[in-house]
C-alpha positions as CSV (number, residue, x, y, z in Angstrom):
1,M,15.4,-36.5,59.6
2,P,12.2,-38.3,59.0
3,T,10.5,-40.0,62.2
4,Y,9.6,-44.0,62.5
5,Q,7.4,-46.1,64.8
6,M,8.6,-49.3,65.0
7,V,7.4,-53.2,66.8
8,Y,9.4,-55.1,68.2
9,G,9.9,-58.0,70.5
10,D,9.6,-61.4,70.5
11,T,6.3,-63.8,72.1
12,E,7.0,-62.6,76.0
13,Q,7.3,-58.8,75.4
14,V,7.2,-56.5,72.5
15,V,8.1,-52.7,72.5
16,R,6.3,-50.4,70.5
17,E,9.0,-47.0,70.2
18,T,8.7,-43.9,68.3
19,F,11.8,-42.8,67.0
20,S,13.0,-38.9,65.2
21,D,15.7,-37.8,63.1
22,V,16.8,-41.7,62.3
23,E,17.9,-43.0,59.5
24,V,17.2,-47.1,58.6
25,Q,19.5,-49.9,57.8
26,R,19.1,-53.4,56.8
27,E,21.3,-55.3,56.9
28,D,21.9,-59.3,57.4
29,G,19.2,-59.7,59.1
30,W,19.3,-56.9,61.1
31,V,16.8,-53.7,61.2
32,V,19.5,-50.2,62.5
33,L,19.0,-47.5,64.1
34,F,21.3,-45.1,63.4
35,R,20.5,-41.2,64.4
36,G,24.0,-39.2,62.7
37,S,26.9,-42.3,62.5
38,D,25.9,-43.5,66.2
39,A,24.0,-46.7,66.2
40,I,21.1,-46.6,68.5
41,L,18.7,-49.8,68.4
42,R,20.1,-52.7,66.3
43,V,17.4,-55.7,66.0
44,Q,16.7,-58.9,64.3
45,E,15.0,-58.5,61.5
46,D,12.9,-61.4,62.8
47,H,11.9,-59.8,65.6
48,V,10.3,-56.1,64.6
49,H,6.6,-57.0,63.8
50,S,6.4,-53.3,62.0
51,L,8.0,-50.1,61.0
52,E,6.4,-47.7,59.8
53,L,7.3,-43.8,58.7
54,V,5.3,-41.1,60.5
55,D,4.7,-38.3,58.7
């Protein structure tokens, strides 16, 4: 499974995190990260500043 680096948040707080072994799905304005069958993070698309695949 790939590794992604995501920067997300609003005007008050911005978070940069790296997620290993996840699958990214976009649905109805949300970005959802899954590890296996478990959703580990769900962020509104408007709050995602960047989402990059890390080699």
